C-alpha positions in Angstrom: -37.0 -14.9 4.8 -34.8 -15.2 1.7 -31.2 -13.8 1.6 -28.6 -13.6 -1.1 -24.9 -14.6 -0.6 -22.7 -12.7 -3.1 -19.3 -14.5 -3.3 -15.9 -13.0 -4.1 -14.2 -16.4 -4.8 -13.4 -18.2 -8.1 -16.0 -20.6 -9.5 -18.6 -19.6 -6.9 -21.8 -17.9 -7.9 -24.2 -15.9 -5.8 -26.7 -18.1 -4.0 -30.3 -17.4 -2.8 -30.8 -19.0 0.6 -34.0 -19.7 2.4 -33.5 -19.1 6.1 -34.7 -21.6 8.7 -35.8 -19.9 12.0 -34.0 -16.8 10.7 -30.7 -18.6 10.7 -28.1 -19.7 8.0 -25.8 -22.6 9.0 -22.5 -22.5 7.2 -20.2 -25.6 7.0 -18.8 -28.5 5.1 -21.8 -30.7 6.0 -24.3 -31.4 3.2 -27.1 -30.5 5.7 -25.8 -26.9 6.0 -27.9 -24.1 4.5 -24.7 -22.8 2.9 -22.4 -25.8 2.1 -18.8 -24.9 1.3 -16.8 -28.0 0.3 -13.2 -27.2 1.2 -10.7 -28.8 3.6 -10.3 -25.5 5.6 -14.1 -25.3 6.3 -15.2 -27.1 9.5 -18.3 -29.4 9.4 -20.2 -26.8 11.4 -18.2 -23.6 10.8 -20.4 -20.5 11.4 -23.9 -19.3 11.7 -25.6 -16.1 10.5 -28.8 -14.9 12.2 -31.2 -12.3 10.9 -32.6 -9.8 13.4 -36.2 -9.0 12.9 -36.9 -5.4 12.2 -33.2 -4.6 12.0 -30.9 -3.9 9.1 -28.0 -5.8 10.5 -27.2 -9.5 11.1 -25.2 -11.5 13.7 -22.3 -13.7 12.8 -21.2 -16.5 15.1 -18.2 -18.8 14.9 -19.1 -22.3 15.9 -15.7 -23.4 17.2 -14.2 -23.7 13.7 -10.6 -24.8 13.3 -9.6 -21.9 11.1 -11.8 -19.1 12.4 -14.4 -16.8 10.9 -13.5 -13.3 9.7 -15.4 -10.0 9.3 -13.7 -7.4 7.1 -10.5 -9.5 7.4 -10.4 -9.5 11.2 -11.1 -12.8 13.1 -14.2 -12.6 15.4 -13.9 -14.2 18.8 -17.3 -15.7 19.2 -19.9 -13.5 17.6 -20.3 -10.1 16.0 -22.9 -7.8 14.5 -22.4 -6.9 10.8 -24.2 -5.2 8.0 -24.6 -6.1 4.3 -21.8 -3.9 3.2 -19.3 -5.9 5.3 -17.3 -8.9 4.1 -17.6 -12.3 5.8 -14.6 -14.7 5.4 -14.5 -18.4 6.0 -11.5 -20.4 4.6 -10.8 -19.2 1.1 -14.3 -17.8 0.6 -15.3 -14.2 1.1 -18.8 -13.0 0.6 -21.5 -10.5 1.6 -25.0 -11.3 2.8 -28.1 -9.1 2.1 -31.8 -9.5 2.2 -33.5 -10.1 -1.1 -34.8 -6.7 -2.2 -38.4 -6.2 -3.3 -37.2 -5.1 -6.7 -34.4 -6.7 -8.7 -31.0 -5.7 -7.3 -28.9 -3.7 -9.7 -25.5 -4.9 -10.9 -22.9 -3.7 -8.2 -20.5 -2.8 -11.0 -23.0 -0.3 -12.3 -22.3 2.1 -9.4 -25.8 1.6 -7.9 -26.5 0.5 -4.4 -30.1 -0.4 -3.5 -31.4 2.0 -6.1 -29.3 5.0 -4.9 -26.9 6.4 -7.5 -23.4 6.4 -6.1 -23.0 10.2 -6.3 -26.4 10.7 -4.5 -25.3 8.2 -1.9 -22.2 10.2 -1.2 -24.2 13.4 -1.0 -26.6 11.9 1.4 -23.8 10.7 3.7 -22.1 14.1 3.6 -25.4 16.0 4.4 -26.3 13.6 7.2 -22.8 14.0 8.8 -22.9 17.8 8.2 -26.0 18.0 10.3 -24.3 16.6 13.4 -22.6 19.8 14.6 -26.0 21.5 14.8 -27.5 18.7 16.9 -24.6 17.8 19.1 -22.7 21.1 19.1 -19.6 19.2 18.1 -17.5 18.9 15.0 -18.3 15.4 13.7 -14.6 14.8 12.8 -13.8 15.6 16.5 -16.1 13.0 18.0 -14.4 10.9 20.7 -14.7 7.3 19.4 -14.3 6.0 23.0 -17.5 7.9 24.2 -20.1 5.2 23.7 -23.0 7.5 24.8 -22.1 10.1 22.2 -21.4 7.4 19.6 -25.0 6.1 20.2 -26.4 9.6 19.8 -24.5 10.1 16.6 -25.7 6.7 15.1 -29.4 7.4 16.0 -29.3 10.9 14.5 -27.6 9.7 11.3 -30.1 7.0 10.9 -33.0 9.4 11.4 -31.5 12.0 9.1 -30.7 9.4 6.3 -34.3 8.1 6.4 -35.4 11.7 5.6 -32.9 12.1 2.8 -33.1 8.8 0.8 -35.5 8.8 -2.2 -39.0 7.6 -1.5 -38.6 4.6 -3.9 -35.6 3.2 -2.1 -35.9 0.3 0.3 -35.8 1.8 3.8 -33.5 -1.0 4.9 -30.8 0.7 2.8 -30.7 3.4 5.5 -29.0 1.0 7.9 -26.1 0.4 5.5 -25.8 4.1 4.7 -25.9 4.9 8.4 -22.9 2.6 8.9 -21.0 4.3 6.2 -21.9 7.8 7.5 -20.9 6.7 11.0 -17.4 5.6 9.7 -17.2 9.0 8.0 -18.1 10.9 11.1 -16.1 9.0 13.7 -13.4 7.4 11.4 -11.1 9.1 9.0 -13.7 11.3 7.4 -13.3 11.8 3.6 -10.0 9.8 3.7 -12.0 6.6 4.2 -13.3 6.4 0.7 -10.0 7.4 -0.9 -8.0 4.9 1.0 -10.3 2.1 -0.2 -10.3 3.3 -3.8 -7.8 1.1 -5.7 -7.4 3.7 -8.5 -5.9 6.3 -6.2 -2.2 6.0 -5.6 -1.5 9.0 -3.4 -3.4 11.4 -1.2 -2.0 14.9 -0.6 -3.9 17.0 2.0 -2.6 20.6 1.8 -4.4 22.2 4.7 -8.1 21.8 5.5 -9.4 23.3 2.2 -7.4 21.6 -0.5 -6.7 18.0 -1.4 -4.9 16.5 -4.4 -5.4 12.9 -5.4 -3.0 11.1 -7.7 -4.5 8.5 -10.0 -2.6 7.0 -13.0 0.1 9.6 -12.6 -2.3 12.6 -12.8 -3.4 14.9 -10.1 -7.0 16.1 -9.4 -8.0 18.7 -6.9 -10.7 18.5 -4.3 -11.7 21.7 -2.4 -13.3 22.3 1.0 -12.8 18.8 2.2 -12.4 19.3 5.9 -14.7 21.7 7.9 -11.8 23.3 9.8 -8.1 23.0 10.5 -8.9 21.4 13.9 -11.0 18.8 12.1 -8.0 17.9 9.9 -5.7 17.7 13.0 -8.1 15.4 14.7 -8.1 13.0 11.7 -4.3 13.1 11.8 -4.3 12.3 15.5 -6.6 9.3 14.8 -4.2 8.0 12.2 -1.1 8.4 14.4 -2.6 7.1 17.7 -2.5 3.4 16.7 1.1 3.8 15.5 2.3 5.1 18.8 3.3 8.4 17.2 2.3 12.0 18.0 2.8 15.4 16.3 2.9 18.8 18.0 4.8 22.0 17.9 7.9 20.5 19.5 7.9 17.6 17.0 6.1 19.0 13.9 7.2 16.2 11.4 6.4 12.6 11.6 6.6 9.5 9.3 4.6 6.3 9.7 3.0 3.3 8.1 -0.7 2.4 8.1 -1.8 -1.2 8.8 -2.1 -1.9 5.1 1.5 -0.8 4.5 0.7 2.7 3.1 3.3 5.3 4.0 2.3 8.5 5.7 4.0 11.8 6.3 2.7 14.7 8.5 4.0 18.2 8.7 2.2 20.9 10.8 2.8 24.5 11.8 5.0 26.3 12.6 7.2 24.7 9.9 4.2 24.4 7.5 2.8 27.8 6.6 0.0 26.1 4.6 -1.4 24.4 7.8 -1.4 20.7 8.5 -0.1 18.8 5.5 -0.8 15.0 5.3 0.7 12.9 2.5 -0.3 9.2 2.1 1.4 7.0 -0.5 -0.8 4.0 -0.7 0.6 0.5 -0.6 -0.4 -1.6 -3.6 -2.2 -4.8 -2.3 -1.3 -6.7 -5.5 2.5 -7.1 -6.0 3.3 -6.2 -9.6 4.9 -9.0 -11.7 7.5 -8.1 -14.3 5.0 -9.1 -17.0 2.6 -6.4 -15.7 5.4 -3.8 -15.8 6.1 -4.8 -19.4 2.4 -4.4 -20.2 2.3 -1.0 -18.6 5.3 0.1 -20.7 7.7 0.5 -17.8 10.3 -1.6 -19.7 10.6 -4.0 -22.6 10.7 -7.8 -22.6 14.4 -7.7 -23.7 15.3 -5.4 -20.8 13.4 -7.6 -18.4 15.4 -10.6 -19.5 18.7 -8.7 -18.9 17.6 -7.6 -15.4 16.5 -11.1 -14.4 19.9 -12.5 -15.5 21.6 -9.7 -13.6 19.8 -10.8 -10.4 20.5 -14.5 -11.1 24.2 -13.7 -11.7 24.3 -11.8 -8.4 25.0 -8.4 -9.8 24.7 -5.5 -7.3 21.9 -3.3 -8.6 21.2 0.4 -7.9 17.8 1.7 -8.9 17.9 5.5 -9.4 15.1 8.0 -10.0 13.2 11.0 -8.7 10.3 11.0 -6.2 7.3 8.9 -7.3 9.1 7.3 -10.3 8.4 3.7 -9.0 11.8 2.8 -7.5 10.3 0.7 -4.7 7.9 -1.1 -7.1 10.7 -2.0 -9.4 13.0 -3.0 -6.5 10.2 -5.3 -5.2 9.7 -6.8 -8.7 13.5 -7.4 -9.3 13.7 -9.1 -5.9 11.2 -11.7 -7.1 14.0 -13.1 -9.3 16.1 -14.0 -6.3 16.2 -17.8 -5.8 13.9 -19.2 -3.0 16.8 -20.9 -1.1 18.7 -17.7 -0.3 18.5 -15.7 3.0 17.3 -12.1 2.2 17.4 -9.2 4.7 15.4 -6.1 3.8 16.0 -2.8 5.5 13.5 0.1 5.1 12.3 3.3 6.8 8.7 2.2 6.3 8.3 -1.5 5.3 6.9 -1.6 1.8 8.7 -4.5 0.2 6.6 -7.6 -0.2 8.8 -10.6 -1.1 7.4 -14.1 -1.7 10.6 -16.0 -0.9 10.5 -18.3 2.2 13.6 -16.9 3.9 13.1 -13.2 4.3 14.0 -11.1 7.3 12.3 -7.6 7.4 13.9 -4.9 9.4 12.5 -1.4 9.9 14.1 1.8 11.3 12.8 3.5 14.4 12.6 7.2 15.0 13.7 8.7 18.4 11.1 9.0 21.2 9.9 12.2 22.7 13.0 12.5 24.8 15.2 12.1 21.6 16.3 8.6 22.6 16.0 5.1 21.1 16.5 5.9 17.4 17.6 3.1 15.2 18.9 4.2 11.8 19.2 2.4 8.5 23.0 2.4 9.1 22.5 0.6 12.4 20.4 -2.0 10.7 22.8 -2.5 7.8 25.7 -3.0 10.2 23.6 -5.4 12.3 22.4 -7.3 9.2 26.1 -8.3 8.4 26.0 -10.4 11.6 22.9 -12.2 10.5 24.5 -14.3 7.7 22.6 -12.8 4.8 22.9 -14.0 1.2 21.6 -10.7 0.0 20.8 -7.4 1.6 18.1 -5.1 0.2 18.0 -1.5 1.4 14.8 0.3 0.5 16.6 3.6 0.0 20.1 4.9 0.7 19.9 8.4 2.2 22.9 8.9 4.3 25.9 7.1 5.9 24.4 3.7 5.5 25.6 3.9 1.8 29.1 3.3 3.0 28.2 0.2 4.9 26.1 -1.0 2.0 29.1 -0.6 -0.3 31.3 -2.6 2.0 28.6 -5.3 2.2 28.4 -5.5 -1.6 32.2 -5.8 -1.7 32.6 -8.5 1.0 30.6 -11.5 0.0 27.0 -10.2 -0.3 26.9 -10.0 -4.0 23.5 -9.6 -5.6 22.3 -6.9 -3.1 20.1 -4.0 -4.2 19.1 -0.5 -3.1 17.6 2.7 -4.4 18.6 6.4 -4.3 17.2 9.7 -5.6 19.1 10.9 -8.6 18.3 12.2 -12.1 20.7 10.1 -14.1 23.1 7.1 -13.6 26.1 9.4 -13.5 24.3 11.5 -10.8 23.5 8.3 -8.9 27.1 7.3 -8.7 28.0 10.8 -7.4 25.2 10.7 -4.9 26.3 7.3 -3.5 29.8 8.8 -3.1 28.4 11.8 -1.2 26.3 9.6 1.1 29.3 7.4 1.8 31.2 10.4 2.9 28.4 11.2 5.4 29.6 8.1 7.4 32.5 10.3 8.5 35.0 7.5 8.5 37.9 9.7 7.4 38.4 7.6 4.3 40.1 9.2 1.3 37.8 10.3 -1.4 39.5 8.1 -4.0 39.1 5.0 -1.8 35.4 5.6 -1.6 35.2 6.1 -5.4 37.0 2.7 -5.8 34.5 1.1 -3.4 31.6 2.6 -5.5 33.1 1.4 -8.8 33.6 -2.2 -7.6 30.4 -2.5 -5.6 27.7 -1.0 -7.9 27.5 -3.0 -11.1 24.1 -2.2 -12.7 22.3 1.1 -12.5 18.6 1.2 -13.6 17.4 4.7 -14.2 13.7 5.5 -13.8 11.8 8.6 -15.1 8.3 9.9 -15.1 6.9 11.2 -18.4 4.7 14.3 -18.7 1.7 12.1 -19.0 2.5 10.6 -15.6 3.7 7.2 -16.9 6.7 5.7 -15.0 9.3 3.9 -17.1 12.9 2.8 -17.3 14.9 5.4 -19.3 18.3 3.6 -19.2 20.1 0.5 -17.9 23.8 1.1 -17.3 26.7 -1.2 -16.4 29.6 0.1 -14.3 32.9 -1.0 -15.8 35.9 0.2 -13.7 37.6 3.2 -12.3 40.1 4.8 -14.6 42.0 7.7 -13.1 39.3 9.7 -11.3 36.5 8.7 -13.6 34.2 5.7 -13.2 33.6 4.2 -16.7 30.2 2.9 -17.6 28.5 1.5 -20.7 24.8 1.8 -21.7 23.1 -1.5 -22.1 19.7 0.1 -22.8 18.9 3.7 -23.5 15.8 5.7 -24.5 15.6 6.4 -28.2 13.2 8.7 -30.0 11.1 7.1 -32.7 8.1 8.1 -34.9 5.8 6.6 -32.2 7.5 8.6 -29.4 10.3 7.3 -27.1 11.2 3.7 -26.5 13.7 1.7 -24.5 16.2 0.0 -26.9 19.2 -2.2 -26.4 22.6 -0.9 -27.4 23.6 -4.5 -28.5 26.6 -4.3 -26.1 27.2 -7.6 -24.3 27.2 -7.1 -20.5 30.6 -7.8 -18.9 29.0 -10.4 -16.6 27.8 -12.4 -19.6 30.9 -12.3 -21.7 32.3 -15.5 -20.3 29.0 -17.4 -20.3 27.7 -19.8 -22.9 24.2 -18.2 -22.9 23.2 -14.6 -22.6 20.0 -12.5 -23.1 20.8 -12.0 -26.8 20.7 -15.7 -27.3 24.4 -15.9 -28.5 
C-alpha cells in the first residue's frame, strides 16, 4: 500500500512511500523506508504501521535517543494516530495519510479529502448534535474518564458521519472526521477550532448563546454556540481542572493560564447577570520581532532605534495603554534588546513573556486557595526578587502596592527595568504609578513618592488602539525632573496628523540620556 508523508520542515518535500509488510521504517540509515539525515535522528528511530481495514495507524518509538512525538507530546513506546495528527522526529514534523483514489486537493485550498471545509464543520456539528438523542446526555457534558461511554460516542459518531458525508468522498475520511467530532464532543466543544485558529486573538464567551471573536482588532459575533448554560459550565470546568482551579458561587471569579500560555478569565453568576462569561486571550506562538511591529505600523524605524538605545543605556521604561493595546507584546519585544549576559527576573500574574536570553528567571503570582490561604502577590515576588541578584526586573503589569517596591528597585541599582500599567496618557501613567505606590500603605509622604516616581521612571511609551483596531505607539515621553509639585517631561515622539492620516514623528529633541554620548539615534 502506498502512503504520502507531508512534511512541515524547510527544504523537505512530500514523499510517496511504498510500505513493506504494511510498515514504514524511519531513521538515519539509508535502508530506512523514510530516511532522514540529521544528527538528532537515530539509526532506527521509529516505525509506522498501517492497520488493515482501519483509518488509523500505529506509531512506535524504537528506542531513539531524542524521542518520537505525536502532536508535540512524546510517546512512551507506541500510540495510535490518525492522518490529521502531526508526527515529530528531531526537527521534522509531518503527517501520514493513505494515497487517495483521486488526486488529493491542495490543503491550503480549504478542502479535506473532497469535503469543503464549511461542509466538514456542518457534518461534525450535526453528528455531535445527534448524540443527546442516542445517549440521553449532553455531548458537552460527557465524562471523558468513562471509557464505555466514550466508546459508545465514538461508534455512534463514526456511523452517523458515514451517513452524512457525500457519496463521492473516500469513506476513509470518516475516520478523521470522527476524531475531530470526538474532540468536539468530549473536548472543549466549539472552542477547539478557535483556539487552533492563528488568526483569532481573543475569544469572549458571553453566556451560552453569544460569542465574540477578535481577529485583527475587529470583533465578529457567533450566536447559539453552546446548547445550554450547563454545557458551557462543563467546558469551563474542563479548562480549569488541569490548572487545579475551580469556580463556584463561593468563588465566582478565576484567572488562569492554558498550557500554550493563553490567559483565561471566568466570571459566573451570581456576580455575572449574563450567565457564565469566559474570556480567553490567546498567546502568540511566534514572538514578534521589532521589525514586524514596524511593518505592522505599531512604530517607526526611528522610534525603534531610540527605544533600543534606551534599553541598552539601562533606562527604566514604563509602557502605558488601555486594555488590549499590546502592552505585553511591546514589553516582550523591548526586552529582546537586553544583553544576553544579564540576569533578568520576570514577574507576572499569568506568565506571557517569552524572552530568548539565557539567564531568565520567571516568577508567577499565586491566588489564595479555597480556604483563602497561600496567596503570593506580585508585591511579594518583587520584594523576593531583590534578594535574587537581578540585573533587571520586568513586572508584567503594576496594579497595586508592588509599584512602590518596583520604584525602589529602579532607584537602587536595578536600572533598565521595565513594567506596564493601564493609563490613557503618559501624564495619567505617572499619576497612576503614584496612586498604586500609595497602596503599599508605608506612610510615606506624598511628595517623597512623587520624587521616587520622577527619578525612577525615565521613559514612558504610550500605546493606543485606533478605530480600525490597529495597535500603535502614540507617543514616547522622557521624564526630566520634579520641579515644585510637577513632574516635568519632554516628548521625544508624538502622533502628528498628516494628509495620509496620523503618523508617529520625532520632535527632534535629544534625549537626556544621549546628550553626553558621542553617538545618538539622530546620528549626531
